[in-house]
C-alpha positions in Angstrom: 73.3 127.0 96.9 71.7 127.1 100.3 69.8 124.0 101.6 67.1 124.4 104.2 64.7 122.2 106.1 66.9 119.2 106.6 65.6 116.9 109.3 67.9 117.1 112.4 68.2 113.3 112.4 70.7 113.5 109.6 73.2 115.0 112.1 72.8 112.3 114.8 75.3 109.6 115.4 75.1 106.1 113.8 77.3 103.0 113.9 78.8 101.6 110.7 80.4 98.3 111.4 82.3 98.8 114.7 82.6 102.6 114.2 80.5 105.4 115.7 80.0 108.3 113.3 79.0 111.8 114.2 76.3 112.1 111.5 74.5 110.1 108.8 76.4 111.8 106.0 79.0 109.8 104.0 81.5 111.1 101.5 81.0 108.8 98.5 83.7 107.6 96.2 84.7 110.1 93.5 87.4 109.2 91.0 89.5 112.3 90.6 92.8 110.9 89.1 95.2 112.8 91.3 97.6 110.0 92.0 101.0 109.8 90.3 101.2 108.3 86.9 102.7 105.1 88.4 99.6 104.9 90.7 101.2 106.1 93.9 99.0 108.2 96.3 100.1 111.8 96.0 100.5 114.8 98.3 97.3 116.1 96.6 95.4 113.0 97.8 96.8 113.5 101.3 95.6 117.1 101.5 92.2 116.2 99.9 91.3 113.5 102.5 92.8 115.6 105.3 90.5 118.6 104.4 87.4 116.4 104.3 88.0 114.5 107.6 88.6 117.5 109.9 85.2 117.1 111.5 85.7 114.3 114.1 83.6 111.2 113.4 83.3 111.8 109.6 83.1 108.8 107.3 84.9 108.8 104.0 85.0 106.2 101.2 88.0 106.7 98.8 88.0 106.9 95.1 88.3 103.6 93.2 91.7 102.1 93.8 93.2 99.5 91.4 94.0 96.0 92.7 96.5 95.4 90.0 98.3 96.9 87.0 97.3 94.0 84.8 94.1 95.7 83.7 92.0 98.8 84.4 94.6 100.9 86.1 93.9 104.1 84.2 96.4 107.0 84.2 96.7 108.8 87.6 94.4 106.2 89.3 95.8 105.1 92.7 96.7 101.5 93.3 97.0 99.2 96.3 98.8 96.2 94.9 102.4 96.9 96.0 104.3 98.0 99.1 105.0 101.6 98.0 101.3 102.2 97.3 100.3 100.7 100.6 102.8 102.8 102.4 101.5 105.9 100.7 97.9 105.1 101.6 99.0 104.5 105.2 100.0 108.1 105.5 96.5 109.2 104.3 94.8 106.9 106.7 97.1 108.1 109.5 96.1 111.7 108.8 92.3 110.8 108.8 92.7 109.0 112.1 94.6 112.0 113.6 91.4 113.9 112.7 89.4 111.2 114.6 87.5 110.2 111.5 87.1 107.0 109.5 88.0 105.9 106.0 87.2 102.9 103.8 89.1 102.1 100.6 87.0 101.4 97.5 88.7 98.6 95.5 88.7 98.9 91.8 88.8 95.7 89.7 87.7 97.3 86.4 87.5 95.3 83.2 84.9 95.9 80.5 83.3 98.8 82.5 86.2 101.2 81.7 86.6 103.1 78.4 89.5 101.5 76.6 90.9 104.8 75.6 91.9 105.5 79.2 93.6 102.2 79.8 97.3 101.6 80.1 97.4 99.5 77.0 100.9 98.2 77.5 99.7 96.6 80.8 96.5 95.2 79.4 97.0 91.6 80.5 94.0 90.5 82.6 94.3 87.2 84.3 92.5 84.3 82.5 92.1 82.2 85.6 89.4 83.1 88.1 91.6 82.0 91.0 94.3 84.5 90.0 91.8 87.3 89.9 90.5 86.3 93.3 94.0 86.2 94.7 94.7 89.8 93.4 91.5 90.9 95.2 92.4 89.2 98.4 95.9 90.7 98.3 94.5 94.2 97.8 92.2 93.7 100.9 95.2 92.5 102.9 97.3 95.5 101.9 94.4 97.9 102.7 93.4 96.4 106.1 96.7 95.1 107.5 99.1 97.3 105.6 97.6 100.7 105.2 95.4 100.3 108.3 92.2 101.4 106.5 89.1 101.0 108.7 87.5 98.9 106.0 87.1 98.3 102.3 84.3 98.7 99.8 83.8 96.1 97.0 81.6 96.4 93.9 80.0 93.0 93.0 79.4 94.0 89.4 83.1 94.2 88.7 83.7 90.6 89.9 80.7 89.4 87.9 81.8 91.2 84.8 85.1 89.4 85.0 83.5 86.0 85.2 80.9 86.9 82.6 83.7 87.8 80.1 85.0 84.2 80.6 81.6 82.6 80.3 81.9 81.1 83.8 78.7 79.3 84.8 77.6 79.8 81.2 77.2 83.5 81.8 74.2 83.0 84.2 74.2 86.3 86.1 72.5 85.0 89.2 74.9 82.1 89.4 77.8 84.6 89.1 76.3 86.7 92.0 76.0 83.5 94.1 79.6 82.8 93.3 80.6 86.3 94.4 79.0 85.8 97.8 80.9 82.6 98.3 84.1 84.4 97.1 83.5 86.9 100.0 83.0 84.1 102.5 85.8 81.8 101.3 88.5 84.3 100.1 87.9 87.7 101.7 86.7 86.6 105.1 89.9 84.6 105.9 91.9 87.8 105.2 90.0 90.0 107.6 88.4 87.4 109.8 84.8 86.3 109.5 83.9 88.3 112.6 85.5 91.4 111.1 83.5 91.3 107.8 81.7 94.3 109.4 84.6 96.2 108.0 83.6 95.3 104.4 81.0 97.3 102.5 79.4 96.5 99.1 78.4 98.9 96.4 75.6 97.1 94.8 74.7 99.7 92.1 74.8 98.9 88.4 73.4 95.4 89.0 69.7 95.2 88.0 67.2 95.3 90.7 66.5 91.5 90.3 70.3 90.9 90.7 70.5 93.2 93.8 67.6 91.4 95.5 69.1 88.1 94.8 72.5 89.3 96.1 71.0 90.5 99.4 69.1 87.2 99.9 72.3 85.2 99.2 74.4 87.3 101.6 71.9 86.5 104.3 72.0 82.8 103.3 75.8 82.5 103.5 76.1 84.2 106.8 77.2 87.7 105.7 74.4 89.7 107.1 76.8 91.6 109.3 78.7 93.4 106.5 79.4 97.1 107.3 76.9 98.4 104.8 75.3 98.1 101.4 75.6 101.2 99.1 72.9 101.8 96.6 72.3 104.6 94.1 68.9 106.2 93.7 67.4 105.6 90.3 67.6 109.0 88.8 68.7 107.6 85.4 68.0 104.5 83.4 70.7 101.9 84.1 72.7 101.6 80.9 73.9 98.1 81.7 70.5 96.4 81.9 67.1 96.6 80.1 65.4 99.9 80.9 62.4 98.3 82.5 64.6 96.4 84.9 66.5 99.5 86.1 63.5 101.7 87.0 61.6 101.7 90.3 62.2 102.4 94.0 65.1 101.2 96.1 62.8 100.9 99.2 62.8 97.2 98.7 66.2 97.0 100.4 64.6 97.6 103.8 62.5 94.5 103.4 65.5 92.3 102.6 68.4 93.8 104.5 68.5 94.5 108.2 71.9 96.1 108.2 73.2 99.6 107.4 72.4 101.1 104.0 74.1 104.1 102.3 71.7 105.7 99.9 73.1 108.2 97.4 72.2 110.0 94.2 71.0 113.6 94.1 69.7 113.9 97.6 70.9 117.5 98.1 68.6 118.4 95.2 65.6 116.6 96.8 65.5 117.4 100.5 62.0 116.1 100.8 63.2 112.6 99.7 66.2 112.9 102.0 64.1 113.5 105.0 61.7 110.7 104.1 64.5 108.1 103.7 66.5 109.2 106.8 63.4 109.0 109.0 62.1 105.8 107.5 64.9 103.6 109.0 67.4 104.1 111.7 70.2 102.4 109.8 70.2 104.7 106.8 73.0 107.0 105.8 73.0 109.6 102.9 75.9 109.5 100.6 77.2 112.8 99.0 79.8 113.0 96.3 80.1 116.0 94.1 79.2 118.6 96.7 81.6 117.1 99.1 84.3 117.7 96.5 83.8 121.5 96.7 82.7 121.7 100.4 85.2 120.0 102.7 83.2 121.2 105.7 80.0 119.8 104.2 78.5 118.4 107.4 78.7 121.7 109.3 77.6 123.7 106.3 74.5 121.7 106.0 73.8 121.7 109.7 74.2 125.5 109.9 72.4 126.3 106.7 75.5 127.8 105.2 75.7 128.2 101.4 77.4 125.4 99.4 80.0 126.2 96.7 79.3 124.7 93.3 81.7 122.0 92.2 83.8 122.4 89.1 82.9 119.6 86.7 85.6 120.5 84.2 88.3 119.7 86.8 86.9 116.3 87.9 89.4 114.3 86.0 92.3 116.7 85.6 95.6 116.1 87.4 96.3 119.4 89.3 95.0 120.9 92.5 92.7 123.3 90.7 89.1 122.2 91.5 90.5 119.6 93.9 92.1 121.5 96.8 91.9 124.9 98.5 88.1 125.3 98.5 88.4 126.7 102.0 90.5 129.6 100.6 89.5 132.7 98.6 88.8 132.0 94.9 91.4 134.6 94.0 94.1 132.4 95.4 93.3 129.5 93.0 95.7 130.6 90.3 98.6 130.2 92.8 98.0 126.5 92.8 97.3 126.1 89.2 100.4 124.2 88.3 100.6 122.0 91.4 100.5 118.4 90.1 100.7 115.0 91.8 103.9 114.2 93.7 104.2 110.9 95.6 103.6 111.2 99.3 106.7 109.2 99.9 108.8 111.9 98.1 107.4 114.5 100.5 108.1 112.5 103.6 
C-alpha cells in the first residue's frame, strides 16, 4: 500500500511532556504476547522496540503490561511488578534511548475486560480492597519510572473504573468512579513521580462513553492535572461495545474544546488521509497514533515521508509467540522461515 498527499505538518517536531519528538506520529500500544510465559520481557521484545525506535526522536508506547499476577496477566503478556521484569524492561528502554528515541509503558490492570479463557486461572485472585489495587498500580509506576527508566507511563481510566464498578464502590455511579480515578492520580500516582512530573503520565481515555470522557477531562482540569503528557483517544469507527450505541457514536472533536494539552488521535488514519490532514492541521498539539502498520513497517515515519509502499501486517500472527510476523520485516520475505521457531527467551538470559 502506498500513501500519498500527507500534509508535511505530520513530519514536524512536537513536544510531548518534556520530550521533543521528530514528528507527530506515535507508535500505539499493540498487545503481541511475545514475553516469556512468566511475564519477563524477552529478546524478541528487545529487537521489536529497537527496530521501531531507530529514527531519532520517535515516540513509542508499549503493549499493555501487567501490574500484578493476581489477575489479568494473560500468557506471554509482559509484567512490571517485580525486580526481574523491571530489569528486563530497563534493557529495552536503554536500547530505545541509545537510538535517541522515547518510550512510555502502558500499564495493564485488566479485570472484566479480558476474556476469561486467556487468564492464568491459578493466579486469579484479584484484590478485594481498593487500597491494595491502588498500591499495586503505584508500585508498577514506580518500577517503570524509577526502576526501568521509562520516559513515562500510560494509564487507562476504564480499567480502574471497571475494578471499582465490580465492587459496587460509590454504588456503581460511573461519573463518581471517574472522579475517584482523578483523585487517585493526584493522591497516589503524583507522589510517586512528583506532581510537577505528571507530564510523564498519559491517559488512554477510549472505551469510556463520550459523556464519561468529557466528565473526565473536566475533572482533570479541576484537580490540577491539566499538564498530563497527553490524552489518547480512538476515532469512532465502530460502535463502542461497552456502552449504549447512541452514546458511542459521534465526533471526537469535542476534546479540543475541553483539553488544551496534547492529544493522540488514533484509529484508521492511514486509510483516511483526508481526515488525517484535517485533524493534524486543526490543532498544533495533535499527534496521530498508528498501530498495525507500525507492526509491519519499522521505518514507518520515513516510509510515509518518502511515499514508499507499506507492507501489509500479518493479522494471523498478532497473538502468536514466535518472531514470525513480529520481527525481521526489514529483511527479504524469503528469510522468514529461518526465524520460524524463534520463541521468547528472557532478556536476562541473553545478557
